[in-house]
N, C-alpha and C positions, 0 to 999 in steps of 0.2 A: 498425542500428537498424531496428525493425520498427513498422509503423502498429498503434496501439492502440485510438484513438478519437478522435472530434472533439471539440476542448476544450469546445464546448457542452453534451456529453453529461455532462460531470462539473461540475455547477455549484457554485458557492462552497459551501464547507462539506460538499460531497457525496462521495459514493463510487459508482463503479460497477465491477461484476464483469465480467470479459473472460475468454475462454480464448485462449490464444496457444501454440501447439506442445503441445497437451494439457495445459498448465498454467493453473489458475486464478489469475488476478491481479486485485487490488483496486487500481484507480486512485483516488487521493485528492486532492481540493482542499482544501488547508489555508490557508486566508486567500490565496489565489491561486497557492499553489505545488503543482505537481502532483507526486505521488509515486506510487510502486508498489512492491506488496509481495505476497508469496505469501498465498493466502487463508487458510491454515490455520495456528493457533499451533503451533509447534515443541514446545510442552510436552504439549498434550494434544488437538491437532487441532481446536479450537473454530473455528468460520468469523470470520476477521477482518472479513468485510464488515459484522459486526454490532459491531465494536469502535468504541469512543469515541475520536475524533481530537482533540488539543488540544495547541497549541503545538510540532508538530514530532514529536509521539508518537502511536502508536495503542495502545489499551489492549484486551486480550483480553476479550471478554465474559464469559467463563467465570469467570477467576480475578482479573481487573483488573491482570495483569502489563503493563507499560508497554515498548514498544518504540519505538526510536529511528528514525523513517522515512528518515534520511539513510543509516543504515550498519546497520540492524536489530538494533543492540546491546540486551539486555533490560536495562533500568536496575534492575530489581528483583533478578533472577537471573542474574548473569553467565554461566552455563553455556548458556544459550539464546540463539540468534540467529534472527531472523526474516530470511527471505531478501528482499532488497530488489533493485530493478532501477532502472538508471540511466534517466532520462528527459530528453527534449528537447522542447519545443514549437516547432514548425515552422510559422509561420503559425497556423491553426487545427486543426492535426494534432498529435496527442499520440502521440510515439515513443517506445519503450522498448528496451532492450539487452536481448534475451534469449536 
């Protein structure tokens, strides 16, 4: 696990873009649950930082395709998977497995 950010840097219902090992990762706080995913949609590369988060999914801002934040599965088109990362909150630190 690698340090990603402080918990206060990702406010409730907020997102934060970080770079870890040359990969852009979006940290997401959805109702107090922290998730992490790659920044670019696997369909056409739209930045997921601009995506809408709701009930454990993130929607691509370009076409509205929904991805499950737990496993990256696209709920609209099964052939696409968004890369997600395992997250642990340790005290005030957000740690990700990358």
